[in-house]
N, C-alpha and C positions, 0 to 999 in steps of 0.2 A: 356213731356211724348209722347212716340210713339203711333200712332193711333192703335186702337184695331182691328186687322184684322186676319182672319184665315191664318194659315201657318206661315213660318219663316219670320223674319224681312227682308225687302228689304234693302240692304247695298251697298252703292255706294263708290267704292274705289277711284274714280277719280273725286275729286272736289277741288276747289281752293278758297283761300282767299287772300286778301291783309291785312297783319297785321295792326292793328288800327293806330299805330303811324306812320308807313310808309304811310298809306292811308291819314292821316291828313296832313302830310308834302306834299304829292302829290297834295292834294286839294288846298293847299296854295301856291304851286309852290316853295317850299323851298328845300334847299339841306339837306340831312341827310345821315350820314355814307358814305360820298363820292359819293352819288348819287345825281345828279342835276335833279330836277323835273321841268316840264313846261307843255306846251300844244302845239299840232300841229295845222295846219291850219284848221282841222276839229273839234277842240275843245277837242280832246282826251288828257288825261293825258299822258305825256311822262316821261321816266326816262333815264338818260344818264350817262355813265361813259366813260371819254375820248371821242373818236370819235364815240362810239357806242350808238345808241338811239333806244329804243323800245317804241311803243305806246300801252297803256293799253286800249283795246277796250270795256271794260265792261261798262254797262250803269250806275252802281251804286257801285263804289268801297267801299263805306261806309255802305253797307247793314248791318242792325242790326241782331243779332241772331234771334229775333222774326220775322223779315221779311224773313230771310232765312228759318226758320221753316215753315212759311206759304207757301213759294215756294215749299219746300219739300213735304208738305201735298198735294199740288195741283199736284205734279208729282208722288205721291204715293210712296215716298222714305222715309224709316224710319230713316236711319242712314247715315250721311255723314262723311267719313274720310277726314279731312281737311288738305290740304297741301298748302304751300305758292305758289302763282302764279309763274310759271317758268320764266316769264318775270322779276321777281325780284331776280332770282338766279344769282347774280352778283359775280361769282367766280373770276372775273377780279380784284376785290378790293384787296388791300393788307390786310394781316391778321389783322393789327391794326384796320381796319374798319370792315372787314368781320366778325370777331369773335363777337364783341359787337352787330352787326346787327343781327346775328343769334340768340343770346341770347334774344334780345328784341323781335324779331319776334316770337320765340317759346313761350315766356312768354305771348305775346298777344294771340296766338292761344290757349294756355292753359286757359286763361281767358274766351275765347269763349266756349271752351269745358265745362268749369265749369258751364256755364249758363244752360246747359241741357245735362248732361253726357249720357242720354239715346238716344239722337239724334246726338251727335257729338263725334268723337274720333280724336286724333291728330296724324299727321305724321310730324316728326321733319324736320326742315331745317338745314343743316350742312354747316359750313365754310370749304368746301372741298379743298380750296386753301392751307389750313393748316391741313393735315390729322390728326396729333396728337390732335389738338384742336377740330377737327370734332368728333373724338372718345370720347373725354371728354364731348362734348356737347350732343352727343347721349346718353351717360351714364346718364347725368343729366336729359335729357328729359324723359328717361324711369324711372329713380329713383324718381325724384321729381314731374313730371307732369303725370306719368302714360300713356305716349303716347304708341300707339300700334306698332309704326314703324317709318319709315323715307322715305321721297321722295328725290331721288337724280337725278341730271342731267344725261343725256346720255353720256356726257363727261365732263371733268373738265379742262378747258383751253387747250383743245386738247389732254389730256390724256384719253385713254380708260380704261375700267374697268379690263383689264388684266395686268395693270401696277403694279409693285412692290409698288409704292408710295401709291396707293389707296387700295391695298389689306387689310391693317389693318382695314379699315372702314367696309368692308364686313365681315371680321373675327369677329369684335366686334359686329356687328348686329347678326351674327350667335350665338355668345356666349350669348348675351342678349335675344335671342329669339325674336328679332325685325323683323317685316315684312319690306322688302325693296320694294319700288315702284319706278321704273325707268321711267322718263319722259324726253322728249327732252327739252333742255334749251340752248338758244343762239346757234342755229344750225350752223354747219360749212359750210353748203351750202348757207347760207343767202347771202354771198357776190356775188354769181352769179345767184341765184334764186330770182331775183328782181322784176319779173312781175307776175301778175295774182294770187298773194298770194301763189305762188309755194313754198316759204320757209316753208309754213305750209302744203300745199296739197301734196308735194313730200318730202320736207326737213324733216318734223317731222317723217314720217314713215321710212325714210332713217336713221335718227339718232338712232331710236329705234332698227332697224335691225343691225346696226353696234355694238350697245351695246350688243345685244344678241350674235352675232357672236364672239365678243371679249371674252365674258365669256366662250363660248363653246370651241373655238379653242385655247384659251389661257390656258385651263386646270383649270380655276378657279372653275368650278362646280365639278371637281374631288376633289379639295382640300377642298371644302365646300359642301359636298353632302346633308346636311340637311338644307341649307339656303333656306328660303321661300322668293322668289323674283318674283315680277310681273311687267308687262310692259303695258304701255299705248298704245292706238290706235291698240288694237288687236295684238300687237307685230310687227307692221309695216309689212315689207315684209318677215320676217323671215320664217313664216310657209309656205308661197307660195314658198320660195326658199329651202325648206327642202331637196328635192331630189338633188338639185344643191350643197348644202352644203355637202351631203353625197358623191357625186361624187368628190367634191374637196378634201375631206379627203382621198379617195382612190387613186386619181391621183397625188396629190401634196405632196411632202415631207414636206413642211413648214406648211401643214394643218393637221399634224398627231399627235399633242401633246395630244389630248384628248383620253381617254381610250375607249370610246364608239362612236357610230355613232352620228353625230349632231342631227339627227332626234330623237334619244333616249333622248337627253338632252332637246329638245323642249317639251317633254311630262312631264318634271319635273318642268317646269316654270308655271307661271300664267299670264293670259291675260284678259284685260278688253273687254267689248262688244262694244267699240266705233269703229265700222266698217261700220255703216250706211246702211247696206244691209243684208237681210236675207240669201242670197246665200253666202255672205262672212262669216257670222256667222256660217252657216252650214259647210263651208270648215274648219274654225278654229276648230270647234268641232271634225270634222272627223280626223284632223291631231293630235290634242293634247288630246282629250277626254273631255267630258262635265265637269268632275270634276276639270278642270284647267281653267275654264272660269268664270269670275266674273263681276258683274254689274259695268259699268263705264259710266259717262255722260259728263265729262269735264265742269261741271257747274262752273261758269256762262258764259263761253266763247261762242262767237258767232259761233264757229266751234264745239260746243258740241251737244249732242243728247238731244233735249228739252223734250222728253217723254221716258226716258230710260226703265221704267217698261213696258210701252205699247209696245215699240219696241220688247222686249223679248216675252211678252205674245201674241203678234199678229203673231209671227212666225208660219206659218201653219204646220210645220213638227216636231216641238218639242213636246215631251211628257210632261205631267204634272210634272213628276219627274224631267225631264231635266230643265224645267222652274224653279222649286223650287230650284234646286241646283244653277243655274246661278243667280237668283234674290237675294239669301241670304244664301242658305244652305252651299255653298262652303266657303263663307266668315265667316259664323258662326264657321265652323270647324277651319279656320285659326286664328280667333280671340280668340278662346276658351282658349288658353294658354297664351295669351298676358296680360301683367300687366294691361293695361288700358282698357280691354274689357268692352264696354258699355253695361252692362246687365240690 
């Protein structure tokens, strides 16, 4: 049961889990669904597919629902939208492994949601290496599990979201009324951003920016004008580059497919608050409007915001109404029509 506080629920769009069976395999160092688990020299759990390895930096991958709720209470967050860790978004797997992995992962998330539907809601993980199977899994998660939406990677094995191959997934989400949350996964800059954690500090915002630009310049948002789609990390660099995007559309023939200015589309999207500074949050609100900004923490990642509600409430220039919308009012509006709305 959510804590009894005045005002709307605080709802965090950007939180992650490792599904139970994957987490247990990782703890034991076993292989599962074509993923080989182990530990690095620092003792962190790793997952590998072929030559690619990622370390899972979380302190406790097997956190119980009760432990998570205690952490949420301490952070003053009422609802977590649960999505599988992007480090587990192995689109590189063949469909024979990727499809059952997605089903198992979503079933595990559904079990966690069922422990307290007032505190948890589900975002599906899709086997996007097989778009037809991804659509079927999205339909199953909405129909059978009551998930409110889906989290997808910023690209799928190098394919951006303006490609014909991936369009049916977004069209299905639109038809189903599913919220889409885009998060970097297995960034393409990882190969050269190898120092200082730059694959995250620069690479993650870069990936999100490319995803937004592809949707805008590729005309996808004209084809799906009612799609509710949000982005991690404050949308990366997209809003900072709004004027440059507009200039590119005016100056370059290849950037003119969209019907409106790129800056107009930016105001149709949603963005989380994971920007780490009040000035950055102010800029985001100035560009897209406060009704497009929602709470996001990246819990439990080390690069997350440990006190997301405090971060918003301590902003010196926000009005009480602006704080209310960001902390939960905007998400309440988005969730109102979703099948799995945690009421």
